[in-house]
N, C-alpha and C positions, 0 to 999 in steps of 0.2 A: 871101914871100923876093924881097927886087929883085934880078933875075937877074947878079947883080957876079962877078968874078974872087971872090969869097970864099963864091960862093954854094954850093961844092961839098967844106964843111961840112955840109950835108944827108945826102951819102953815109953821113954816120959813125953815123945816126940809127936806132936798127931798124924794124924793122915787123915788127908780132908780135899780127898778126890770129891766133882762135881760130880753126879749123873751124870750118865751116859746119857747120847743121843740128844743132850739141852742144846740151845744155842750158849754160847760164853761171854759175857759184854766185863774187860775190863776197861775201869774207867778210874783217868787219870786226872785231878785239880790240886792245882797246882794250894802252894801254904804259902800260906800270907805272902799272897799278891799283892794284896794293900801295900803294904809297908810296900810291898818292891816296889809297885805303879808311883808310888810320891817321890821315895829311894831316888829313883829316876829321869822319872817327870816325866811318866806315859801320859797323849795329850787325850784330850779328854773330846768327848764321853765314848771314843773308838780310838784307841792308835795302831795302823796297816801296818806301822812296824814290827809291832809286838803279838798281831797277830797273823802276819809272814809268817811268824820265825815261829808258832807254834805249826804250821801247817810245813811245813820242812820237820818239824822234828817229826810229825806225828809218818810224812812219809817214807824219812827217813822206819820208825816199825812198823811200816808194811811190808819195807824192803827187809829186813832182821826175819819177819814172821810171816814164815809163809801159811799159815795159818789163821792167817789175819787175810778173812773178805774187805770188809770196809770199816773205815771209821770217820767219828759224825764229833766236827768240837766246833768251840763255843767261847768263850772269854781264852777264860785260864781252865779250862774243860777240854775233852780230851775220850770219850767210847771208842772202846776194838772191839771190835764183833769177831768170834774166834768162831770157824765152821763149826759145828755140832757134829760134827767127826770130828775130832782131831784128837789129840792123843799123846799134845806137848805137856812134855815135864806129867803121866801119868792122869793131865785134867787136877792134879791136884791145885788150887785156889791161891799160899802162899806164892805158892813159884811164876804163876804164870800176872799174880801180881806186878808180886818183884821186879818179877823179870822187864816187862813193860817197864816200867814207873822207872823204872831206873837205864833199861834203854835212850826211854824222850827222857829222864833228866840228863843225863851226859850230852847229843847231840844240842838239847835246846843251848849248853853252858858252852859246847864248842861253839858253837855259830853264831853268837851273843855278835863280836863286833860284826858280824856280816849283817845287819838288823842294827845295833848298834855302835859304830866305828867312833865317835864322840862320850860314850859312857862306856871307858873298862866297866868289866863286871867285877863284884870286889864282897871281900866275903861277909856277911854267910850266902853262897849261893844257891838260886831258886834250884828249889827240889816241888819234888808230882809226889803225893801219896796214891796211891793204886788200893780199891778196890772190887772183889769178883761177883758178878750175879747171871744166873744159871737160866733159860729163863725157854721154855719145850718147847714151847711153838714158833711160829717165821709170825705168826698174828701180835703174837701179845714181844714179841720181838720189835716189832713193824710198830706195836703201841710203841713202845721204850722211846725209838727212836722217834716220831713222834711229838712225846711229849718233851726229849732236851729238845727239837725246833721252839716247837710252844713255849718251855722258857724266853728259851733266844732271841723271840717276835719280842717274847713281854720285858725280857729288862735289856733288850735294846733300844726297845719304844722310854720305856721309866727315864733310861739314863738320858734321851737325846733329846726327851724334853725337860730333865732336870737341867742339864750343863749348860741348857741352850737361853733358860730362866736365870742361873748364876752369867753363867761368857756374855749372854745377851741383853738377857733383861739386865743387867746389877743387882741381882738380888744376892742375900746370902743363901751358905751351903744350907741353912736350920728354912727357913722364909724360902729358899723353893720349895719342900719338905713342904711343910706345911697345906705349900701352899697344894701339896698332886694329894694331900688323903683323902681318901678317898673318890676320885677320880677316874676315870673307867679308858676302854683307847679313844674310843670316837670323842670325851672330855681331851686328852693327851694331844690327838691329832689336829685339834680345835684349837688349841694353846701355840701346837707350833707350826700351826698355819698361819692362821687370824696377828696371833702377834711378831712373828721373828720372818713370816713365809718359806719355810720351809715342810714338804710336802714329801711325808713318808717312805711315801709310794718313791719317792724318786731316791731316797735313800740308797744307796752298793749295798745288795745282793750281799755283800761278806759280811755285813752290819747287820745287817736281818732275818738273811738264811741262816746261814755258821758255815761250812767248808764237811763238805761229803767228798775223800779219798774213799779210793775204790782200786783195784787194778783192771786194764779197758783192754778185753780181751776180742774190742770190735776189729781191732784186720782181722783176725782168728774170724769166731764169732758172727751170725748173720745177725740180726736185730730177734730177727727174734729169740735167741741164743739157742740156734743148733748152729752144732759146728760147720761149716762152712766144705768142708775135705773131706770126705769120708768117717770114718763111726767112730760112734765117742770112742778115748783111749782102753781099753784096759784096763783095770792099776792094781789086778788077783800077785805082779811079782813083783820083786821088792825091784827091778831095774825099771818097771816100767815104775812105780814110782818115784824111780830118784827124776824119770826125767819130766815128769810133771809138776816135781819140787823147782827142775830147772824151767820147762817151760812160763811157772809161775815166776820167778826169781828175775828173765828175762820180759815180764808181761810189762807196759806201760802204767808206771801209778797216773791217774787221772788224781786235775785237781778239783772240785765246782762249787758252787754257789748255788746253791735252789733249792725247790721244797723237797721233805721226802716225805713231806705228811695226805697228799696225792699218791697217786696211779701213777705220771705218765714218767717218772723217774723209776718205778719198777719194771714199767709195761715196758720203758727202750733198753732195760739193762737187768735180764732178767736172767743173766747166769753168776751171782754176784749173792743172789739169796740161793741162787744153784746148790746141784753137789760139789763134792770136792774138787768133783775135776774143775769146775769154771765155765758146766754145764745145768743149760740147768732141768731144775730136774723132776717139775708139777711139785704140787702140794705130793 
């Protein structure tokens, strides 16, 4: 901004950098998606086309933001994890949240016709809001991701039972809601199996577990997260930093529907939450 008599207005801008050495989560959520689902007649309880569209948009965000090490998504939400060492946008919460949300929204709208070729997108177009949260330790970050996956399971079990009662059992939405009041997971599993022959454990993993998106370095790294060729890269120079960014951009973007509450995923992919180079740096 030009240094004029009006330049003082910059003093009103809020400087909102997130604390250093914290993992940054940008969580985006669909705005007004209940209405959108009705408008475009999404399948109940899950529409695989809509979830695949969300996952494609998330993969593009990882391609654009090399400091995002992992994303987790379910329903109309996605959480993008920026490495604790990121300096992108000086770690400003507003810049990170708006940049991720707009990139995701743009990709979601651009790919809409691939998912719904018979349902042209109309105004108002889908949009996503975003928020930032900083987590000081990997354990706290892991707990956050576990919370989101547990939420996926709870919501999907309820929705699967609810819509089975409506679509297969002939109940109204009000009747189904009343019938499920006060029920626990075992009750819902029993309703699904005894009334509709549905074994919830056999439902697709994408519905029960959500989707994990990350860069796969398995071609370069061993399963223990150590580089299989030579020593770790020295990232002290600008040249090496540029090379590292290129390596990340060339890495395969992997999508999996797996458990991330337990240890298996993290033990087989230690580099995901490792150092900024993609190598395991320990706790």
